[in-house]
C-alpha positions as CSV (number, residue, x, y, z in Angstrom):
1,E,-125.0,-9.1,202.6
2,A,-126.6,-11.8,200.4
3,C,-130.3,-12.1,200.3
4,K,-131.8,-15.1,202.1
5,N,-133.9,-17.6,200.2
6,N,-137.1,-18.8,201.8
7,D,-137.5,-21.8,199.5
8,I,-140.9,-20.7,198.0
9,L,-139.7,-20.5,194.4
10,E,-142.7,-22.6,193.3
11,M,-144.9,-19.6,194.3
12,L,-143.2,-17.3,191.8
13,I,-145.3,-16.2,188.9
14,R,-143.7,-17.1,185.6
15,S,-144.7,-15.6,182.3
16,E,-143.5,-16.0,178.7
17,S,-143.0,-12.3,178.0
18,R,-140.1,-10.8,176.1
19,G,-138.7,-14.1,174.8
20,G,-138.4,-16.1,177.9
21,P,-139.8,-16.9,181.4
22,Q,-139.9,-14.0,183.8
23,V,-139.9,-14.3,187.5
24,V,-142.1,-11.5,188.9
25,L,-141.1,-10.2,192.3
26,T,-142.8,-7.5,194.3
27,I,-140.3,-5.5,196.2
28,Q,-140.6,-3.2,199.2
29,I,-137.6,-1.0,200.1
30,S,-137.4,0.7,203.6
31,A,-134.8,3.0,205.1
32,Q,-133.5,2.2,208.6
33,D,-132.1,5.2,210.4
34,G,-130.7,7.8,208.0
35,P,-129.8,8.5,204.4
36,E,-126.5,6.6,204.7
37,S,-127.8,3.6,206.6
38,P,-128.5,0.3,204.7
39,L,-131.9,-0.2,203.0
40,T,-133.9,-3.3,203.8
41,V,-135.4,-4.9,200.7
42,L,-138.2,-7.4,201.0
43,A,-139.0,-9.5,197.9
44,T,-142.4,-11.3,197.7
45,S,-144.3,-13.3,195.2
46,M,-147.3,-11.6,193.6
47,G,-149.3,-13.8,196.0
48,G,-147.6,-12.1,199.0
49,N,-145.3,-14.9,200.1
50,E,-141.9,-13.6,201.3
51,L,-139.2,-15.0,199.0
52,A,-136.1,-13.1,200.1
53,S,-134.9,-10.2,202.2
54,C,-131.6,-8.4,202.2
55,Q,-129.8,-5.2,203.2
56,L,-128.1,-3.1,200.6
57,S,-126.4,0.3,200.5
58,P,-128.5,3.2,199.3
59,E,-125.7,3.8,196.7
60,Q,-126.2,0.4,195.1
61,S,-128.4,0.2,192.0
62,L,-131.4,-1.8,190.9
63,A,-129.0,-3.9,188.8
64,D,-127.1,-4.7,192.0
65,L,-130.4,-5.7,193.7
66,K,-131.4,-7.9,190.8
67,D,-127.9,-9.6,190.9
68,A,-128.2,-10.3,194.6
69,L,-131.7,-11.7,194.2
70,A,-130.7,-13.8,191.2
71,V,-127.8,-15.4,193.1
72,D,-130.0,-16.1,196.1
73,L,-132.9,-17.5,194.1
74,G,-130.7,-19.5,191.7
75,T,-132.1,-17.9,188.6
76,P,-130.5,-15.6,186.0
77,A,-130.8,-11.9,186.7
78,F,-132.3,-11.2,183.3
79,T,-135.4,-13.4,184.2
80,L,-136.2,-11.2,187.2
81,Q,-139.0,-8.6,186.8
82,L,-139.3,-6.3,189.7
83,V,-142.5,-4.5,190.7
84,A,-142.5,-1.8,193.4
85,I,-145.2,-2.1,196.1
86,P,-147.2,0.8,194.6
87,G,-147.4,-1.2,191.4
88,Q,-144.7,0.5,189.5
89,L,-142.7,-1.6,187.1
90,L,-139.0,-1.4,187.6
91,D,-137.8,-2.4,184.2
92,E,-134.3,-2.7,182.6
93,S,-134.3,1.0,181.7
94,R,-134.0,1.8,185.4
95,N,-131.2,-0.7,186.2
96,E,-128.6,2.1,186.9
97,Q,-131.0,4.0,189.2
98,L,-129.8,4.1,192.8
99,L,-131.8,2.3,195.5
100,S,-132.0,5.5,197.5
101,E,-133.9,7.2,194.6
102,V,-136.2,4.2,194.2
103,C,-136.9,4.2,197.9
104,S,-137.8,8.0,197.8
105,E,-140.2,7.4,194.9
106,M,-141.9,4.5,196.6
107,S,-142.4,6.5,199.9
108,A,-143.8,9.5,197.9
109,S,-146.5,7.2,196.3
């Protein structure tokens, strides 16, 4: 399911790090019923405004999440910088990590 845009793009924080503008999104991932059920992802601006929400399979990766958010927000995926709610940077080195693993880490924090 595609993420839903809430038309608050002007609230995104943009920085000039790593050679181009970065769109910083804080994400919260929550499990619904069991380990195989879809995960709900909420993406907000650093100011707390909800920008998008979607449901993805726990077997999808952070790269898949970035791609879904990029399409929905109309921005290239490489410009998205994801930060987990506990304040953990989810950088490119973790793109292949499964969302189920990220969700487990976030709930353990």
